[in-house]
PALO-656509 format. One record per residue: residue number from 1; residue in one letter; z, x, y of N, C-alpha, C in turn. Coordinates in pm, whole numbers, plus 50000, padded with zeros to 5 digits. Each point is the difference from the previous one (the first is absolute). Layout:
BEGIN
+-----+------+-------+-------+-------+-------+-------+-------+-------+-------+-------+
:  nr : rest :  n.c3 :  n.c1 :  n.c2 : ca.c3 : ca.c1 : ca.c2 :  c.c3 :  c.c1 :  c.c2 :
+-----+------+-------+-------+-------+-------+-------+-------+-------+-------+-------+
: NUM :    A :     Z :     X :     Y :     Z :     X :     Y :     Z :     X :     Y :
...
+-----+------+-------+-------+-------+-------+-------+-------+-------+-------+-------+
//
This chain:
BEGIN
+-----+------+-------+-------+-------+-------+-------+-------+-------+-------+-------+
:  nr : rest :  n.c3 :  n.c1 :  n.c2 : ca.c3 : ca.c1 : ca.c2 :  c.c3 :  c.c1 :  c.c2 :
+-----+------+-------+-------+-------+-------+-------+-------+-------+-------+-------+
:   1 :    M : 91413 : 19342 : 82288 : 49909 : 50010 : 50112 : 50053 : 50103 : 50099 :
:   2 :    A : 49911 : 50084 : 50049 : 50038 : 50106 : 50093 : 50039 : 49942 : 50136 :
:   3 :    R : 50092 : 50068 : 50064 : 50043 : 49960 : 50133 : 49887 : 50024 : 50100 :
:   4 :    P : 49979 : 49912 : 50097 : 49893 : 50023 : 50097 : 50028 : 50124 : 50086 :
:   5 :    Q : 49893 : 50069 : 50036 : 50013 : 50121 : 50081 : 50039 : 49965 : 50143 :
:   6 :    R : 50101 : 50070 : 50054 : 50040 : 49981 : 50139 : 49898 : 50063 : 50093 :
:   7 :    E : 49988 : 49942 : 50118 : 49917 : 50063 : 50102 : 50064 : 50132 : 50041 :
:   8 :    R : 49916 : 50098 : 50023 : 50048 : 50130 : 50046 : 49967 : 50011 : 50148 :
:   9 :    R : 50096 : 50042 : 50079 : 49982 : 50011 : 50144 : 49931 : 50132 : 50031 :
:  10 :    I : 49894 : 49993 : 50081 : 49934 : 50121 : 50046 : 49999 : 49999 : 50152 :
:  11 :    C : 50002 : 50118 : 50060 : 50009 : 50009 : 50146 : 49868 : 49975 : 50070 :
:  12 :    A : 49889 : 50033 : 49936 : 49869 : 49981 : 50062 : 49890 : 50011 : 49895 :
:  13 :    L : 49887 : 49944 : 50032 : 49883 : 50017 : 49915 : 49944 : 50139 : 50023 :
:  14 :    P : 49943 : 50061 : 49898 : 49944 : 50135 : 50021 : 49881 : 49997 : 50094 :
:  15 :    R : 49984 : 50104 : 50076 : 49888 : 50011 : 50094 : 49870 : 50021 : 49925 :
:  16 :    H : 50005 : 50071 : 49889 : 49882 : 50028 : 49917 : 50026 : 49945 : 49860 :
:  17 :    T : 49903 : 49929 : 49946 : 50021 : 49936 : 49870 : 49900 : 50044 : 49893 :
:  18 :    L : 49912 : 50093 : 50034 : 49901 : 50047 : 49904 : 49981 : 50149 : 50015 :
:  19 :    F : 50008 : 50073 : 49888 : 49979 : 50144 : 49998 : 49900 : 50031 : 49890 :
:  20 :    L : 49901 : 50082 : 50036 : 49893 : 50032 : 49907 : 49991 : 50151 : 49980 :
:  21 :    P : 49970 : 50044 : 49879 : 49978 : 50144 : 49978 : 49868 : 50043 : 50067 :
:  22 :    C : 49992 : 50126 : 50040 : 49878 : 50050 : 50064 : 49885 : 50007 : 49900 :
:  23 :    E : 50030 : 50043 : 49879 : 49897 : 50008 : 49897 : 49992 : 49867 : 49926 :
:  24 :    D : 49896 : 49985 : 49920 : 49990 : 49881 : 49917 : 50106 : 50008 : 49892 :
:  25 :    G : 50094 : 49911 : 50004 : 50105 : 49995 : 49899 : 49980 : 49881 : 49909 :
:  26 :    E : 50102 : 49968 : 49925 : 49993 : 49882 : 49916 : 49986 : 49877 : 50090 :
:  27 :    T : 49932 : 49899 : 49951 : 49973 : 49883 : 50083 : 50115 : 49900 : 50003 :
:  28 :    E : 50085 : 49999 : 49900 : 50111 : 49905 : 49996 : 50106 : 50038 : 50103 :
:  29 :    A : 50043 : 49902 : 50078 : 50098 : 50025 : 50106 : 50142 : 49994 : 49946 :
:  30 :    V : 50088 : 50076 : 50064 : 50144 : 49992 : 49976 : 50056 : 49910 : 50110 :
:  31 :    E : 50076 : 49899 : 49962 : 50056 : 49907 : 50098 : 50149 : 50026 : 50019 :
:  32 :    L : 50036 : 50036 : 50122 : 50139 : 50026 : 50038 : 50048 : 49879 : 50079 :
:  33 :    S : 50103 : 49931 : 49952 : 50049 : 49881 : 50069 : 50073 : 50040 : 50129 :
:  34 :    L : 50019 : 49903 : 50087 : 50067 : 50027 : 50127 : 50144 : 50045 : 49982 :
:  35 :    D : 50069 : 49947 : 49899 : 50138 : 50045 : 49978 : 50003 : 50143 : 49945 :
:  36 :    E : 49899 : 50037 : 49922 : 49991 : 50139 : 49952 : 49971 : 50094 : 50117 :
:  37 :    Y : 49910 : 49957 : 50088 : 49971 : 50077 : 50122 : 50127 : 50020 : 50082 :
:  38 :    E : 50077 : 49893 : 50018 : 50122 : 50007 : 50081 : 50102 : 50094 : 49939 :
:  39 :    A : 50014 : 49998 : 49867 : 50094 : 50091 : 49934 : 49959 : 50146 : 50022 :
:  40 :    I : 49871 : 50028 : 49988 : 49950 : 50136 : 50025 : 50024 : 50038 : 50146 :
:  41 :    R : 49970 : 49909 : 50092 : 50019 : 50029 : 50142 : 50146 : 50030 : 50032 :
:  42 :    L : 50089 : 49915 : 49950 : 50141 : 50018 : 50032 : 50061 : 50125 : 49937 :
:  43 :    M : 49968 : 50024 : 49873 : 50064 : 50113 : 49932 : 49930 : 50132 : 50023 :
:  44 :    D : 49868 : 50004 : 49992 : 49929 : 50127 : 50014 : 49968 : 50035 : 50145 :
:  45 :    R : 49969 : 49903 : 50082 : 49965 : 50027 : 50140 : 50123 : 50004 : 50089 :
:  46 :    E : 50091 : 49904 : 49981 : 50117 : 49988 : 50086 : 50124 : 50070 : 49945 :
:  47 :    G : 49998 : 50038 : 49872 : 50112 : 50073 : 49942 : 50119 : 49914 : 49959 :
:  48 :    C : 49979 : 49871 : 49981 : 50109 : 49910 : 49960 : 50040 : 50024 : 49853 :
:  49 :    T : 50122 : 49967 : 49970 : 50045 : 50000 : 49861 : 49955 : 49869 : 49936 :
:  50 :    H : 50012 : 49992 : 49868 : 49967 : 49876 : 49931 : 50089 : 49886 : 50049 :
:  51 :    E : 50126 : 50029 : 50025 : 50095 : 49899 : 50048 : 49960 : 49948 : 50138 :
:  52 :    Q : 49964 : 50090 : 50091 : 49958 : 49959 : 50134 : 49872 : 49918 : 49994 :
:  53 :    C : 49907 : 50043 : 49918 : 49874 : 49928 : 49982 : 50027 : 49860 : 49946 :
:  54 :    A : 50090 : 49989 : 49904 : 50034 : 49870 : 49942 : 50058 : 49906 : 50106 :
:  55 :    Q : 50084 : 50054 : 50088 : 50058 : 49917 : 50106 : 49893 : 49948 : 50094 :
:  56 :    V : 49907 : 50085 : 50039 : 49893 : 49958 : 50090 : 49911 : 49895 : 49934 :
:  57 :    M : 49964 : 50023 : 49874 : 49909 : 49910 : 49930 : 50071 : 49877 : 49945 :
:  58 :    Q : 50132 : 50000 : 50007 : 50084 : 49890 : 49955 : 49981 : 49969 : 49851 :
:  59 :    V : 50003 : 50106 : 49921 : 49996 : 49991 : 49854 : 50104 : 50097 : 49945 :
:  60 :    S : 50021 : 49999 : 49869 : 50098 : 50091 : 49940 : 49946 : 50142 : 49994 :
:  61 :    R : 50090 : 50096 : 49988 : 49961 : 50140 : 49989 : 49914 : 50023 : 49876 :
:  62 :    T : 50035 : 49935 : 49889 : 49921 : 50018 : 49878 : 49858 : 49945 : 50017 :
:  63 :    T : 49986 : 49891 : 50075 : 49866 : 49946 : 50028 : 49920 : 50099 : 50083 :
:  64 :    V : 50062 : 50061 : 50102 : 49932 : 50100 : 50082 : 49957 : 50118 : 49914 :
:  65 :    T : 50085 : 50042 : 49908 : 49965 : 50111 : 49912 : 49877 : 49967 : 49917 :
:  66 :    E : 49992 : 49879 : 49949 : 49883 : 49957 : 49923 : 49875 : 49992 : 50087 :
:  67 :    I : 50013 : 49946 : 50120 : 49887 : 49990 : 50093 : 49949 : 50140 : 50034 :
:  68 :    Y : 50091 : 50089 : 50030 : 49967 : 50138 : 50039 : 49930 : 50074 : 49885 :
:  69 :    A : 50050 : 49986 : 49880 : 49939 : 50066 : 49884 : 49858 : 49949 : 49978 :
:  70 :    S : 49981 : 49871 : 50014 : 49867 : 49941 : 49984 : 49905 : 50051 : 50108 :
:  71 :    A : 50048 : 50007 : 50123 : 49918 : 50048 : 50111 : 49959 : 50145 : 49980 :
:  72 :    R : 50092 : 50085 : 49958 : 49969 : 50141 : 49979 : 49899 : 50017 : 49887 :
:  73 :    Q : 50012 : 49920 : 49895 : 49905 : 50006 : 49889 : 49859 : 49963 : 50049 :
:  74 :    K : 49992 : 49896 : 50081 : 49870 : 49957 : 50052 : 49940 : 50103 : 50095 :
:  75 :    L : 50082 : 50059 : 50086 : 49949 : 50104 : 50090 : 49948 : 50120 : 49922 :
:  76 :    A : 50072 : 50039 : 49897 : 49956 : 50112 : 49917 : 49867 : 49968 : 49932 :
:  77 :    E : 49987 : 49879 : 49951 : 49876 : 49957 : 49936 : 49882 : 50009 : 50097 :
:  78 :    A : 50019 : 49952 : 50121 : 49893 : 50003 : 50100 : 49962 : 50142 : 50038 :
:  79 :    I : 50099 : 50086 : 50020 : 49973 : 50137 : 50043 : 49940 : 50084 : 49888 :
:  80 :    V : 50061 : 49998 : 49883 : 49956 : 50084 : 49889 : 49863 : 49957 : 49947 :
:  81 :    C : 49978 : 49870 : 49992 : 49874 : 49949 : 49942 : 49893 : 49971 : 50105 :
:  82 :    G : 50030 : 50021 : 50127 : 49904 : 49976 : 50105 : 49959 : 49854 : 50011 :
:  83 :    R : 50099 : 49912 : 49987 : 49972 : 49857 : 50006 : 50029 : 49944 : 50139 :
:  84 :    K : 49932 : 49893 : 50032 : 50023 : 49929 : 50126 : 50141 : 49941 : 49998 :
:  85 :    L : 50069 : 50007 : 50114 : 50135 : 49943 : 50013 : 49994 : 49885 : 50099 :
:  86 :    V : 50043 : 49882 : 49955 : 50001 : 49880 : 50083 : 50145 : 49954 : 50015 :
:  87 :    I : 50044 : 49978 : 50124 : 50138 : 49957 : 50026 : 49998 : 49854 : 50044 :
:  88 :    G : 50078 : 49917 : 49933 : 50009 : 49859 : 50039 : 50061 : 49916 : 49890 :
:  89 :    G : 50038 : 49880 : 50036 : 50055 : 49906 : 49904 : 50148 : 50022 : 49972 :
:  90 :    G : 50051 : 49918 : 49914 : 50142 : 50009 : 49966 : 50079 : 49887 : 50065 :
:  91 :    N : 50120 : 49981 : 49951 : 50087 : 49893 : 50048 : 50089 : 50058 : 50110 :
:  92 :    V : 49950 : 50001 : 50124 : 50071 : 50063 : 50111 : 50009 : 49905 : 50119 :
:  93 :    R : 50092 : 50033 : 50089 : 50006 : 49933 : 50130 : 50025 : 50107 : 50105 :
:  94 :    L : 49940 : 49981 : 50116 : 50013 : 50097 : 50107 : 50133 : 49986 : 50073 :
:  95 :    C : 50056 : 50113 : 50037 : 50116 : 50006 : 50088 : 49951 : 49950 : 50135 :
:  96 :    D : 50061 : 49894 : 50052 : 49953 : 49950 : 50130 : 50092 : 50044 : 50112 :
:  97 :    R : 49947 : 49997 : 50118 : 50076 : 50049 : 50117 : 50119 : 49911 : 50034 :
:  98 :    S : 49997 : 49874 : 49956 : 50113 : 49911 : 50028 : 50118 : 50031 : 49910 :
:  99 :    N : 49974 : 50063 : 49886 : 50106 : 50037 : 49907 : 49966 : 50136 : 49939 :
: 100 :    P : 49992 : 50108 : 50084 : 49959 : 50130 : 49948 : 50104 : 50057 : 49906 :
: 101 :    C : 49955 : 50091 : 49917 : 50091 : 50059 : 49902 : 50101 : 50092 : 50068 :
: 102 :    G : 49976 : 50039 : 50124 : 50097 : 50080 : 50075 : 49997 : 50147 : 49970 :
: 103 :    R : 49905 : 50046 : 49926 : 49990 : 50142 : 49966 : 49914 : 50071 : 50104 :
: 104 :    H : 50032 : 50125 : 50027 : 49924 : 50075 : 50101 : 49857 : 50028 : 49956 :
: 105 :    F : 49971 : 49993 : 49871 : 49864 : 50026 : 49951 : 49920 : 49873 : 49983 :
: 106 :    C : 50056 : 49885 : 50035 : 49929 : 49873 : 49987 : 49899 : 49989 : 50113 :
: 107 :    T : 49876 : 49969 : 49962 : 49894 : 49985 : 50100 : 49987 : 49855 : 50044 :
: 108 :    G : 50081 : 49911 : 49944 : 49997 : 49859 : 50038 : 49881 : 49928 : 49942 :
: 109 :    A : 49982 : 49877 : 50040 : 49891 : 49918 : 49946 : 49865 : 50052 : 50045 :
: 110 :    G : 49902 : 49978 : 49918 : 49863 : 50038 : 50034 : 49951 : 50117 : 49919 :
: 111 :    T : 49918 : 50082 : 50063 : 49941 : 50115 : 49934 : 50073 : 50125 : 50041 :
: 112 :    E : 50013 : 50093 : 49908 : 50069 : 50126 : 50027 : 49937 : 50068 : 50120 :
: 113 :    K : 50084 : 50053 : 50087 : 49954 : 50066 : 50121 : 49929 : 50131 : 49966 :
: 114 :    D : 49910 : 50039 : 50088 : 49929 : 50126 : 49985 : 50096 : 50113 : 50034 :
: 115 :    P : 50030 : 50090 : 49905 : 50095 : 50106 : 50027 : 49954 : 50096 : 50109 :
: 116 :    E : 49870 : 50007 : 50027 : 49949 : 50089 : 50104 : 50022 : 49943 : 50139 :
: 117 :    N : 50003 : 49867 : 50012 : 49998 : 49937 : 50131 : 50118 : 49909 : 50029 :
: 118 :    S : 50106 : 50005 : 49923 : 50108 : 49905 : 50024 : 50136 : 50066 : 49986 :
: 119 :    S : 50080 : 49983 : 50102 : 50136 : 50052 : 49993 : 50089 : 49910 : 49916 :
: 120 :    A : 49951 : 49879 : 49967 : 50077 : 49907 : 49917 : 50001 : 50043 : 49854 :
: 121 :    R : 49908 : 50086 : 49962 : 49989 : 50046 : 49862 : 50107 : 50106 : 49975 :
: 122 :    S : 50065 : 49990 : 49888 : 50102 : 50096 : 49963 : 49940 : 50138 : 49981 :
: 123 :    T : 50077 : 50101 : 50029 : 49956 : 50137 : 49974 : 50032 : 50040 : 49858 :
: 124 :    G : 50065 : 49913 : 49926 : 50026 : 50025 : 49857 : 50129 : 50076 : 49975 :
: 125 :    R : 50040 : 50000 : 49874 : 50114 : 50076 : 49951 : 50132 : 49968 : 50067 :
: 126 :    K : 50016 : 49883 : 50058 : 50126 : 49965 : 50066 : 50093 : 49920 : 49909 :
: 127 :    C : 49948 : 49946 : 49893 : 50082 : 49915 : 49913 : 50118 : 50075 : 49943 :
: 128 :    N : 49981 : 50123 : 49960 : 50106 : 50075 : 49935 : 50114 : 50034 : 50093 :
: 129 :    K : 49982 : 49982 : 50129 : 50107 : 50027 : 50096 : 50089 : 49880 : 50019 :
: 130 :    G : 49975 : 49895 : 49920 : 50083 : 49880 : 50007 : 49935 : 49891 : 50081 :
: 131 :    A : 49961 : 49897 : 49929 : 49934 : 49888 : 50068 : 50092 : 49881 : 50003 :
+-----+------+-------+-------+-------+-------+-------+-------+-------+-------+-------+
//
């Protein structure tokens, strides 16, 4: 019997959870889980390494690598095939303000802040400078 999946810690729920192609694309949606979204956010948006991402999400580095590979495959499928992208689901728990992850790119509990209107939002690419 397989070991049960651990909850993955995410810093915030995404502000936007549905993306649609402008033209009529394939009707079947691509579903990106919240942990896959978080891996993309941390590594591609914030510039974290796999090791740093694993620490934040409280899973092993190899698990983060698998999550990240799955997320990139799904994003490619949505973009190349013009499919709807839906973000949600997965075995996750939110980083809460009473026990924050302590990272400068953590947006805390709730919904991700609007990067246009919030100084609390990271400017990105700070992970590689040592978190």
